[in-house]
DRENBADREN-652691 format. One line per 2 residues: for each residue z, y, x of N, C-alpha, C, O. Coordinates in pm, 1 decimal, padded with zeros to 6 digits. Each point is the difference from the previous one (the first is absolute). Layout:
N
Z:Y:X:Z:Y:X:Z:Y:X:Z:Y:X | ...;
# end
This chain:
177
10306.1:10592.1:08048.7:-00128.6:-00060.9:00022.3:-00040.4:-00086.2:-00118.7:-00116.9:-00000.9:-00038.5 | 00210.9:-00071.0:-00019.5:-00032.1:-00084.9:-00113.9:-00049.7:00081.0:-00118.4:-00089.7:-00044.5:-00071.5;
00145.6:00161.2:00049.8:-00041.4:00083.6:-00112.0:-00133.0:00067.7:00025.8:-00069.9:00036.8:-00094.4 | 00033.6:-00019.8:00220.7:-00123.6:00069.1:00035.7:-00122.4:-00090.0:-00011.0:-00108.1:00047.3:-00035.3;
00123.0:-00175.3:00064.8:-00114.1:-00092.2:00003.2:-00069.8:-00013.2:-00136.1:-00122.5:00011.6:-00004.7 | 00193.5:-00035.2:-00105.3:-00070.2:-00007.5:-00128.7:-00070.4:00130.5:-00036.7:-00107.8:-00001.8:-00059.4;
00168.3:00113.7:00094.6:-00061.6:00129.4:-00026.8:-00127.3:00017.6:00082.2:-00099.6:00052.5:-00049.9 | 00102.5:-00096.2:00175.6:-00118.4:00010.2:00085.4:-00111.8:-00089.6:-00050.8:-00116.3:00040.4:00000.4;
00149.8:-00162.3:-00044.2:-00101.6:-00091.4:-00053.9:-00060.0:00057.2:-00127.4:-00121.2:-00007.9:-00019.9 | 00203.9:00065.3:-00066.4:-00050.5:00060.1:-00123.5:-00090.8:00118.8:00030.4:-00104.2:00015.7:-00063.5;
00142.3:00067.7:00159.4:-00083.7:00115.1:00037.0:-00132.1:-00046.4:00059.9:-00104.2:00060.4:-00025.5 | 00107.6:-00166.7:00104.4:-00122.5:-00054.7:00059.1:-00092.5:-00052.7:-00109.4:-00120.6:00024.4:00004.1;
00175.9:-00096.5:-00102.1:-00081.6:-00051.6:-00109.4:-00063.3:00112.9:-00081.1:-00117.1:-00008.1:-00036.9 | 00194.0:00112.7:00009.3:-00053.5:00114.5:-00074.5:-00111.9:00066.7:00079.6:-00102.1:00038.1:-00057.1;
00120.3:-00023.4:00188.5:-00103.5:00059.3:00084.3:-00127.0:-00084.9:-00000.4:-00110.3:00053.9:-00009.4 | 00124.7:-00185.8:00019.4:-00116.2:-00089.0:-00001.5:-00076.2:00011.3:-00132.4:-00122.6:00010.6:-00000.7;
00194.9:-00012.9:-00109.9:-00065.7:00009.5:-00130.8:-00067.2:00135.6:-00016.2:-00111.6:00008.6:-00051.3 | 00178.3:00096.2:00094.4:-00058.0:00134.1:-00011.5:-00128.1:00011.1:00083.0:-00099.6:00055.1:-00046.8;
00102.0:-00107.1:00169.8:-00120.1:00005.2:00083.7:-00114.9:-00079.8:-00060.7:-00115.5:00042.2:00006.3 | 00147.3:-00157.3:-00065.1:-00105.4:-00078.3:-00064.8:-00059.8:00074.4:-00119.0:-00120.7:-00008.1:-00023.0;
00202.5:00080.1:-00052.8:-00053.0:00076.9:-00112.9:-00081.7:00119.0:00048.2:-00097.7:00037.8:-00064.5 | 00136.2:00021.8:00177.1:-00078.0:00111.6:00056.2:-00137.8:-00050.3:00044.3:-00101.7:00063.8:-00027.2;
00099.3:-00178.5:00095.5:-00127.7:-00056.1:00043.7:-00083.7:-00039.6:-00121.3:-00121.0:00022.6:-00001.1 | 00183.2:-00081.3:-00100.6:-00073.4:-00037.6:-00121.2:-00055.1:00123.0:-00070.9:-00109.6:-00005.1:-00055.7;
00183.8:00115.5:00056.8:-00048.4:00123.6:-00062.2:-00113.9:00061.9:00079.1:-00091.4:00058.4:-00058.2 | 00096.0:-00070.6:00191.3:-00105.1:00058.6:00083.2:-00127.2:-00083.7:-00003.9:-00110.0:00054.2:00010.1;
00123.6:-00182.9:-00024.5:-00119.7:-00084.8:-00005.2:-00001.9:-00071.2:-00135.1:-00028.8:00062.7:-00102.0 | 00058.6:-00190.2:00099.7:00014.1:-00072.8:-00126.0:00087.7:-00122.5:00023.7:00041.2:-00027.6:00112.7;
-00013.6:-00044.7:-00219.6:00088.3:-00116.2:00008.2:-00058.4:-00113.4:00081.1:00074.1:-00078.2:00059.6 | -00207.3:00067.8:-00056.3:-00063.3:-00107.4:00076.5:00026.6:00016.0:00149.7:00021.9:-00098.6:00070.3;
-00023.8:00221.7:-00022.3:00027.5:00025.6:00141.8:00143.5:-00040.6:00034.2:00024.3:-00062.0:00103.6 | 00068.7:00096.4:-00189.2:00139.2:-00036.9:00023.3:00014.7:-00151.9:-00000.2:00069.5:-00056.7:00084.4;
-00135.3:-00008.5:-00179.8:00004.9:-00146.0:-00005.9:-00057.6:-00062.0:00126.5:00057.2:-00094.3:00054.5 | -00169.8:00146.4:-00007.4:-00062.2:-00053.0:00121.3:00087.0:00023.8:00122.8:00006.3:-00085.4:00088.4;
00060.8:00200.0:-00081.8:00091.3:00027.5:00111.8:00116.5:-00099.4:-00000.8:00039.3:-00051.7:00104.6 | 00015.3:00025.7:-00223.8:00112.1:-00093.4:-00009.7:-00043.0:-00142.7:00034.2:00071.6:-00070.2:00071.3;
-00187.4:00026.5:-00121.3:-00048.9:-00134.3:00029.9:-00034.1:-00011.3:00148.4:00028.8:-00102.0:00062.6 | -00090.6:00207.1:-00005.5:-00030.6:-00000.2:00143.1:00125.3:-00010.6:00084.7:00000.2:-00068.2:00102.5;
00107.0:00135.4:-00144.4:00126.9:-00009.8:00072.6:00057.5:-00139.8:-00004.1:00051.7:-00048.9:00100.5 | -00060.2:-00016.2:-00215.8:00051.2:-00136.7:-00012.0:-00081.2:-00095.2:00087.2:00056.8:-00084.4:00069.4;
-00189.6:00097.5:-00072.7:-00085.6:-00089.4:00079.3:00022.6:00023.5:00149.3:00017.9:-00095.4:00075.7 | -00018.5:00221.6:-00033.1:00020.7:00030.5:00141.7:00138.3:-00043.4:00046.7:00013.9:-00054.3:00109.6;
00088.1:00077.3:-00191.0:00135.4:-00041.7:00035.1:00011.5:-00150.7:00012.9:00068.9:-00050.1:00088.8 | -00136.2:-00022.3:-00177.1:00002.8:-00146.2:00006.8:-00067.6:-00049.9:00127.7:00048.6:-00092.9:00064.5;
-00160.6:00154.9:-00028.6:-00070.2:-00039.2:00122.3:00086.5:00027.8:00122.7:00006.6:-00081.9:00091.6 | 00059.5:00197.4:-00090.2:00084.2:00036.3:00114.5:00117.5:-00095.7:00013.2:00031.5:-00044.8:00110.3;
00033.7:00013.0:-00222.0:00114.4:-00091.0:00004.5:-00044.6:-00139.0:00044.7:00067.9:-00064.9:00079.4 | -00181.9:00019.8:-00130.6:-00050.8:-00131.9:00038.0:-00032.1:-00005.2:00149.1:00032.1:-00097.8:00067.4;
-00094.9:00202.7:-00016.5:-00035.5:00005.0:00142.3:00124.5:00003.1:00087.9:00007.6:-00071.8:00099.7 | 00090.2:00154.9:-00136.6:00122.9:00009.1:00079.1:00077.7:-00131.3:-00006.1:00058.2:-00042.2:00099.9;
-00057.2:-00021.6:-00214.9:00069.1:-00128.2:-00012.4:-00065.2:-00108.2:00083.7:00068.5:-00079.8:00064.1 | -00201.6:00077.2:-00064.8:-00069.7:-00098.4:00083.0:00025.8:00024.7:00147.9:00019.2:-00094.0:00077.2;
-00018.9:00221.4:-00038.3:00024.6:00032.3:00140.5:00142.1:-00038.4:00041.1:00021.8:-00051.8:00109.5 | 00073.9:00077.4:-00197.6:00138.4:-00036.5:00030.7:00015.6:-00151.7:00007.7:00070.8:-00050.7:00087.0;
-00136.4:-00021.8:-00177.2:00008.9:-00145.9:00002.8:-00066.6:-00055.9:00124.7:00049.7:-00095.5:00059.6 | -00161.7:00154.4:-00020.0:-00068.9:-00044.0:00121.9:00089.2:00022.4:00122.0:00010.3:-00087.5:00085.9;
00054.0:00204.0:-00077.7:00091.2:00027.5:00111.5:00117.4:-00097.4:00000.6:00043.3:-00045.0:00106.1 | 00008.0:00012.5:-00224.4:00111.6:-00093.2:-00008.8:-00040.7:-00138.9:00047.3:00072.3:-00062.8:00077.4;
-00187.4:00014.6:-00123.1:-00042.6:-00134.2:00042.1:-00029.5:-00004.7:00149.4:00030.1:-00099.9:00065.3 | -00088.5:00206.1:-00010.1:-00025.4:00002.3:00144.8:00130.2:-00000.9:00078.4:00011.2:-00068.1:00102.0;
00086.3:00143.0:-00149.2:00129.6:00003.8:00067.8:00067.0:-00136.6:-00006.5:00055.0:-00046.8:00099.7 | -00059.0:-00017.0:-00215.4:00060.8:-00132.1:-00012.6:-00070.3:-00102.7:00088.1:00065.6:-00085.3:00059.7;
-00198.1:00092.6:-00051.0:-00073.4:-00092.4:00086.6:00034.2:00024.0:00146.3:00011.1:-00094.9:00077.6 | 00005.7:00221.6:-00039.3:00037.7:00030.3:00138.7:00140.1:-00050.4:00029.9:00025.8:-00050.8:00109.1;
00064.5:00064.3:-00204.7:00136.3:-00048.3:00022.1:00004.0:-00151.0:00010.8:00076.2:-00054.6:00079.8 | -00156.6:-00013.1:-00158.4:-00002.9:-00145.9:00007.7:-00063.2:-00046.2:00131.1:00038.4:-00103.5:00054.5;
-00135.5:00180.3:-00003.8:-00063.2:-00034.3:00126.7:00080.5:00044.7:00120.3:-00029.6:-00039.7:00112.7 | 00131.4:00122.0:-00135.1:00084.9:00046.9:00108.4:-00056.6:00119.2:00074.9:00048.6:00032.7:00108.3;
-00149.6:00033.0:-00162.7:-00059.1:00115.9:00067.2:00024.0:00125.6:-00083.6:-00092.0:00054.4:-00061.1 | 00215.5:-00010.5:00059.7:00035.0:00118.6:-00076.8:-00015.3:00121.2:00089.2:00058.6:00006.1:00108.1;
-00137.8:00091.1:-00153.3:-00017.1:00123.5:00076.8:00100.2:00102.8:-00049.9:00002.9:00030.2:-00119.3 | 00079.8:00024.7:00209.0:00097.4:00099.1:-00044.3:-00068.0:00131.8:-00032.3:-00108.4:00030.7:00049.7;
00175.2:00046.1:-00134.2:-00050.6:00132.4:-00035.3:-00083.4:-00003.9:-00126.0:-00035.4:-00107.0:-00049.5 | 00004.0:00225.9:-00002.5:-00077.1:00005.8:-00122.8:-00144.8:-00041.4:00022.8:-00057.2:00024.9:00106.1;
00000.1:-00087.2:-00205.3:-00137.8:-00044.1:00007.0:-00090.3:00109.9:-00053.4:00043.6:00079.5:-00083.3 | -00167.0:-00073.0:00128.3:-00090.1:00099.9:-00054.6:-00031.1:-00030.7:-00146.1:-00012.5:-00116.0:-00039.5;
00000.6:00220.8:-00038.9:-00028.9:-00009.1:-00143.3:00108.0:-00073.4:-00078.1:-00026.4:-00045.4:-00111.4 | 00145.5:00032.2:00165.0:00105.9:-00066.6:-00075.6:00086.2:00100.8:-00074.3:00078.8:-00038.0:-00086.6;
-00092.5:00164.5:00119.1:00078.4:00101.8:-00068.4:-00082.3:00059.9:-00112.0:-00123.0:-00004.6:00002.9 | 00189.8:00059.9:-00100.0:-00069.3:00069.9:-00105.7:-00034.1:-00083.4:-00120.6:-00052.2:00053.4:-00097.9;
00079.8:-00184.6:00100.7:-00031.3:-00081.4:-00117.1:00084.3:00040.0:-00119.6:-00050.3:00007.5:-00112.2 | 00177.2:00018.0:00135.2:00087.9:00041.8:-00109.3:-00041.4:00133.9:-00056.7:00001.3:00019.8:-00121.5;
-00038.4:00073.5:00210.0:-00042.7:00131.4:-00048.6:-00135.0:-00008.3:-00068.9:-00026.2:00074.7:-00094.3 | -00060.4:-00165.4:00140.6:-00127.7:-00019.0:-00069.8:00024.4:-00057.7:-00138.8:-00064.9:00040.5:-00096.5;
00157.0:-00133.6:00086.2:00031.3:-00056.4:-00131.4:00061.7:00104.8:-00091.8:-00029.6:00004.2:-00119.4 | 00115.9:00080.7:00176.0:00057.5:00108.7:-00079.3:-00107.9:00097.0:-00045.0:00001.6:00046.6:-00113.9;
-00095.9:-00016.0:00203.4:-00111.9:00086.5:-00037.4:-00083.6:-00062.1:-00110.1:-00041.4:00069.6:-00092.7 | 00015.7:-00200.2:00101.0:-00074.4:-00068.6:-00104.8:00074.5:00000.7:-00131.8:-00060.6:00016.8:-00105.8;
00192.0:-00035.1:00111.4:00080.4:00004.8:-00121.8:-00004.9:00138.2:-00062.7:-00011.0:00012.8:-00121.9 | 00018.9:00091.0:00204.9:-00009.6:00136.4:-00053.2:-00137.8:00027.0:-00059.3:-00012.2:00076.9:-00095.3;
-00090.8:-00138.8:00150.1:-00133.4:00015.1:-00058.3:-00009.4:-00070.4:-00135.3:-00068.6:00048.0:-00090.2 | 00136.4:-00160.1:00075.9:-00003.8:-00074.2:-00126.3:00074.6:00074.3:-00110.2:-00040.6:-00004.6:-00116.1;
00148.5:00072.5:00151.0:00076.2:00074.9:-00100.0:-00088.8:00111.3:-00054.9:-00055.4:00078.1:00077.4 | 00041.0:-00069.5:-00209.8:-00089.0:00102.5:-00055.7:00052.5:00140.8:00026.7:00117.8:00028.7:-00021.2;
-00205.7:00057.0:00067.2:00035.6:00139.7:00024.4:-00067.9:00052.5:00123.9:-00035.0:-00075.5:00090.7 | 00016.8:00205.9:-00088.2:-00070.7:00062.0:00111.9:00090.5:00024.8:00119.6:-00044.3:-00012.6:00114.2;
00169.8:00047.6:-00138.0:00093.4:00023.9:00110.5:00027.3:-00130.5:00074.3:00000.6:-00003.0:00123.1 | 00022.0:-00104.2:-00198.1:00024.8:-00129.0:00064.9:-00125.2:-00047.6:00074.3:00010.8:-00061.5:00106.1;
-00130.8:00089.8:-00161.8:-00123.4:-00036.0:00070.8:-00013.1:00078.1:00130.4:-00039.5:-00056.1:00102.2 | 00072.2:00183.6:-00105.2:-00009.0:00082.0:00120.9:00098.3:-00050.2:00106.2:-00034.4:-00009.0:00117.8;
00157.3:-00023.7:-00160.4:00098.3:-00052.9:00095.7:-00043.3:-00135.5:00053.8:00018.4:-00029.2:00118.2 | -00076.2:-00054.0:-00205.3:-00048.9:-00130.5:00044.5:-00112.7:00012.6:00099.8:-00003.6:-00073.3:00098.8;
-00089.3:00165.8:-00122.9:-00109.1:00021.6:00095.2:00051.7:00054.3:00132.4:-00051.0:-00035.4:00106.3 | 00152.8:00121.9:-00112.6:00059.2:00051.9:00124.4:00061.2:-00112.8:00083.1:-00010.2:-00000.6:00122.6;
00073.8:-00094.7:-00191.0:00063.2:-00110.1:00073.8:-00101.5:-00095.2:00061.3:00037.4:-00084.9:00080.9 | -00163.5:00096.7:-00116.6:-00102.7:-00084.2:00060.0:-00055.7:00058.5:00128.5:-00072.0:-00068.5:00072.6;
00104.0:00193.7:-00043.2:-00048.0:00066.1:00121.6:00091.6:-00041.1:00115.6:00121.2:00019.7:-00008.4 | -00177.2:-00076.8:00117.1:00083.8:-00051.2:00109.5:00095.9:00102.1:00062.3:00114.9:-00036.4:00025.0;
-00154.2:00162.5:00002.1:00099.4:00092.5:00056.4:00116.7:00027.1:-00095.8:00113.5:00018.2:00043.9 | -00141.3:-00015.7:-00172.8:00107.6:00020.0:-00097.7:00090.1:-00122.9:-00002.4:00122.0:00012.7:-00009.4;
-00181.4:-00131.1:00017.9:00079.2:-00122.2:00004.3:00094.3:00000.4:00119.5:00117.0:-00036.1:-00012.3 | -00168.8:00077.3:00128.9:00084.0:00001.9:00120.0:00113.7:00100.7:-00013.9:00113.2:-00027.6:00039.6;
-00143.8:00144.8:-00096.2:00103.4:00102.2:-00017.6:00106.8:-00047.7:-00098.6:00119.4:00015.9:00025.2 | -00161.6:-00073.8:-00136.2:00095.5:-00049.5:-00099.4:00081.3:-00115.4:00058.6:00120.3:-00009.6:-00024.0;
-00185.2:-00077.2:00100.2:00068.7:-00112.2:00061.6:00105.5:00047.6:00099.8:00111.9:-00051.3:00001.8 | -00147.9:00149.7:00081.3:00098.2:00054.1:00096.6:00117.0:00064.6:-00072.3:00115.2:-00018.3:00039.3;
-00144.1:00094.2:-00145.3:00106.5:00066.9:-00075.1:00091.6:-00102.7:-00066.7:00122.1:00015.7:00001.2 | -00180.5:-00120.1:-00059.0:00080.9:-00103.4:-00064.1:00084.8:-00073.8:00103.4:00115.6:-00033.2:-00026.2;
-00173.4:00007.7:00143.9:00075.2:-00069.2:00104.9:00116.9:00085.4:00047.8:00110.1:-00051.2:00019.9 | -00133.4:00181.3:-00001.2:00109.9:00088.7:00042.1:00109.0:00006.4:-00106.4:00118.8:-00002.0:00032.1;
-00159.2:00009.7:-00157.9:00098.4:00005.9:-00107.8:00081.2:-00128.2:-00006.8:00121.7:00004.4:-00018.0 | -00188.5:-00119.0:00032.2:00069.7:-00127.9:-00003.0:00096.6:-00012.5:00117.1:00112.6:-00046.6:-00017.1;
-00156.2:00088.2:00136.6:00089.1:-00006.3:00115.9:00121.5:00089.7:-00018.9:00111.4:-00038.1:00035.7 | -00132.1:00157.6:-00091.7:00111.5:00091.6:-00024.5:00097.6:-00059.6:-00100.6:00121.4:00008.3:00018.5;
-00174.1:-00068.3:-00124.5:00086.8:-00060.8:-00101.5:00078.2:-00117.5:00058.7:00117.2:-00019.4:-00032.3 | -00182.3:-00058.6:00118.2:00070.5:-00111.7:00063.0:00107.5:00049.0:00096.2:00106.8:-00060.5:00008.7;
-00133.6:00170.1:00064.4:00103.4:00056.3:00088.1:00118.0:00050.5:-00080.9:00115.2:-00019.2:00038.8 | -00143.6:00084.3:-00152.2:00108.5:00048.4:-00085.3:00080.8:-00116.0:-00055.9:00122.1:00009.4:-00013.0;
-00190.0:-00118.9:-00020.0:00070.0:-00116.6:-00053.8:00078.7:-00071.3:00108.9:00095.2:-00071.8:-00030.4 | -00132.7:00089.9:00156.6:00068.3:-00068.9:00109.3:00140.1:00055.4:00023.4:00082.9:-00067.8:00060.7;
-00054.3:00190.2:-00107.7:00133.0:00056.1:00019.9:00104.3:-00082.1:-00074.4:00109.8:-00020.5:00051.8 | -00140.7:-00026.2:-00169.7:00085.8:-00092.3:-00072.9:-00066.7:-00135.5:00006.9:-00120.8:-00009.2:00021.6;
00197.2:-00094.0:-00039.5:-00062.7:-00131.9:00009.9:-00078.9:-00029.0:-00126.5:00043.1:00033.0:-00110.5 | -00157.2:-00094.0:00127.7:-00083.5:-00034.0:-00114.2:00065.8:-00110.1:-00081.5:-00012.4:-00003.2:-00122.4;
00081.7:-00086.2:00189.5:00071.1:-00105.3:-00072.4:00108.6:00057.0:-00089.0:00028.8:-00055.0:-00106.3 | 00031.6:00164.6:00148.9:00102.1:00065.2:-00081.6:-00056.7:00055.4:-00129.4:00071.7:00011.1:-00099.5;
-00201.2:00024.1:00099.8:-00062.1:00052.2:-00121.2:-00005.9:-00108.0:-00106.3:00008.7:00029.4:-00119.3 | -00023.4:-00154.8:00161.8:-00006.1:-00108.0:-00096.9:00138.9:-00043.8:-00043.7:00014.4:-00066.5:-00102.6;
00086.8:00102.4:00178.2:00134.7:-00041.4:-00033.2:00070.0:00098.9:-00093.1:00097.9:-00035.7:-00065.4 | -00146.9:00159.1:00058.6:00062.7:00099.8:-00085.0:-00045.7:-00017.7:-00144.2:-00117.0:-00027.1:-00026.9;
00209.7:00042.7:-00063.5:-00029.9:-00015.5:-00141.3:00053.3:00121.6:-00073.5:00108.6:00050.1:00029.2 | -00186.7:-00004.2:-00124.6:00049.1:00105.8:-00088.3:-00010.0:-00051.0:-00142.0:-00105.8:-00045.1:-00044.1;
00213.5:00052.3:-00024.8:00003.0:-00043.2:-00138.6:00007.6:00125.4:-00085.9:00095.1:00077.4:00010.8 | -00194.1:-00057.4:-00095.3:00000.8:00114.2:-00090.5:00063.2:-00043.5:-00131.5:-00051.3:-00087.4:-00069.9;
00161.6:00149.2:00038.6:00069.0:-00033.8:-00123.3:-00056.2:00083.0:-00114.2:-00061.4:00103.9:00024.2 | 00081.1:-00147.6:-00148.5:-00054.9:00073.8:-00114.3:00053.9:00142.1:-00012.0:-00067.3:00086.8:-00055.7;
00187.2:-00061.6:00106.9:00055.4:00134.7:-00011.7:-00050.7:00092.6:00110.2:00042.8:00115.2:00007.3 | -00133.7:-00163.4:00079.3:-00059.0:00084.8:00102.8:00067.9:-00008.5:00134.7:-00050.7:00054.2:00098.2;
00164.2:-00121.2:-00091.5:00069.2:-00011.5:00126.9:-00069.1:-00103.8:00086.8:-00052.3:-00099.4:-00050.3 | 00052.4:00123.0:00180.1:-00060.9:-00091.9:00095.5:00111.8:-00066.1:00079.0:00084.1:00066.9:00060.0;
-00085.1:-00198.2:-00061.3:00099.6:-00076.2:00074.0:-00071.7:-00061.0:00119.4:-00091.4:-00080.9:-00016.1 | 00133.6:00120.4:00136.9:-00061.6:-00055.5:00119.6:00074.3:-00123.6:00042.6:00121.8:-00009.7:-00015.2;
-00196.4:-00085.1:00068.8:00062.0:-00123.0:00046.1:-00082.0:-00061.5:00110.1:-00099.0:00057.7:00044.9 | 00139.4:-00172.8:-00002.2:-00070.2:-00070.5:00106.3:-00015.8:-00145.6:-00041.1:00091.9:-00061.0:-00054.7;
-00209.7:00006.3:00081.9:-00027.8:-00138.8:-00033.2:00055.8:-00088.4:00110.1:-00028.4:00020.7:00118.0 | 00106.7:-00117.6:-00156.7:00055.5:-00095.2:00095.5:-00044.1:-00137.9:-00044.9:00032.7:-00044.4:-00110.1;
-00106.9:-00022.7:00196.1:-00047.1:-00134.6:-00032.8:00097.8:-00100.9:00056.7:00031.8:00001.2:00118.9 | 00014.3:-00087.0:-00205.3:00090.7:-00105.9:00041.9:-00073.4:-00131.6:-00016.4:00013.2:-00068.4:-00101.5;
-00090.6:00034.5:00203.1:-00079.2:-00122.4:-00003.7:00068.4:-00106.9:00082.8:00062.7:00030.5:00101.4 | -00074.2:-00155.7:-00143.5:00061.2:-00107.5:00079.9:-00067.0:-00009.7:00136.0:-00121.9:00012.2:00011.6;
00201.2:-00033.9:00088.8:-00051.7:-00016.0:00134.8:-00006.4:00130.3:00077.8:-00035.5:-00001.2:00117.9 | 00069.2:00114.0:-00180.6:-00006.9:00127.1:00071.9:00132.9:00037.0:00063.1:00003.2:00078.9:00094.5;
00106.6:-00133.9:-00144.5:00129.7:00029.2:00059.8:00039.5:-00115.3:00091.4:-00038.9:-00114.0:-00025.1 | 00115.8:00141.6:00131.3:00038.8:-00107.5:00092.4:00083.6:-00105.4:-00071.7:00089.8:00032.3:-00077.8;
-00120.5:-00157.8:00105.1:00075.6:-00110.3:-00059.9:-00052.3:-00040.2:-00136.4:00046.6:-00098.8:-00056.9 | -00141.2:00172.0:00003.7:-00055.5:-00031.8:-00131.1:-00126.4:-00082.4:00020.5:-00094.6:00045.5:00064.4;
00093.2:-00164.1:-00117.9:-00116.4:-00086.6:00019.1:-00084.1:-00001.2:-00126.4:00053.8:00005.4:-00110.6 | -00185.0:-00012.5:00126.0:-00084.8:-00006.9:-00119.3:00023.6:-00129.3:-00076.4:00037.1:-00101.4:00059.2;
-00058.0:00104.3:-00188.0:00029.7:-00112.1:-00087.8:-00113.4:-00102.3:-00005.3:00019.8:-00109.5:-00052.7 | -00135.8:00141.1:00104.6:-00113.7:-00089.7:-00008.2:-00119.5:00077.7:-00054.9:00007.3:00121.7:-00016.5;
-00114.9:-00190.5:-00011.2:-00118.6:00071.1:-00051.0:00023.1:00051.7:-00140.1:00075.6:-00060.3:-00076.1 | -00139.2:00170.9:00040.0:00017.7:00052.9:-00135.6:-00065.7:-00093.3:-00101.2:-00091.1:-00075.3:00034.6;
00136.9:00080.1:-00158.3:-00059.1:-00087.1:-00102.3:-00144.3:00043.0:-00028.5:-00036.2:00115.2:00023.7 | -00046.0:-00207.2:-00074.4:-00139.4:00036.8:-00031.3:-00003.6:00101.8:-00112.3:00090.0:00006.6:-00083.6;
-00198.5:00074.2:00083.7:-00013.0:00104.1:-00101.5:-00044.6:-00054.8:-00133.6:00031.0:00058.6:-00103.7 | -00102.8:-00168.9:00103.3:-00046.0:-00057.9:-00125.9:00061.3:-00137.3:-00016.8:00045.1:-00061.5:00096.7;
-00043.5:00014.4:-00218.8:00058.6:-00131.5:-00027.1:-00106.5:-00102.5:-00016.4:00030.2:-00117.0:-00023.5;
# end
C-alpha cells in the first residue's frame, strides 16, 4: 500500500494536468483560468458555510449541556459538515477531476452514501482491532537496524508509584529555571 499511494497521486496529478490542457486546447487559457478561480471561490464558500454550521451546532450543544437539556440522538443538519468541508477542499484543489469529486460530495444523497460507507468501514476496522488489545499496539516496539534486521521488543515503563511499596518522591522539578 505504501508503494501504491505515491504512484496513485502522481497518476492523478498527470490526469489533472492533461485534462486542463485538453480543455485549454478546446477553448482557451482564459476559460481554464476562470474554471480554476471559480473552483477556489466556490470551495472557499462551501468550507466557510460548513465551518459556520459546525460551529453553530457546537455552541448550541454546549449551551444545552450547560442548561442541562441534552437531547439524545443525532441532531438535524449536524451530519455532513466534514464531507462538505472535504468537498470544498477538493473544489479548491486545481483540477477538473477534483472539482467533479468535490461537487459530488456536496450532493446530500452522495454524502449519506459516503457517510454510511465510511461508518461501516470504521466499525469493521474497530472490530478487527478488538481481537488484539489496542493498548498492546502501543506497547510493541520494532527496532530497524541498519543491516535490515528487525528486533522486536516490548516497552516497559518503570515509573515511581506504579509498583507496590514504591512511593512517589514528590512533585517533579519545574521545567524552566
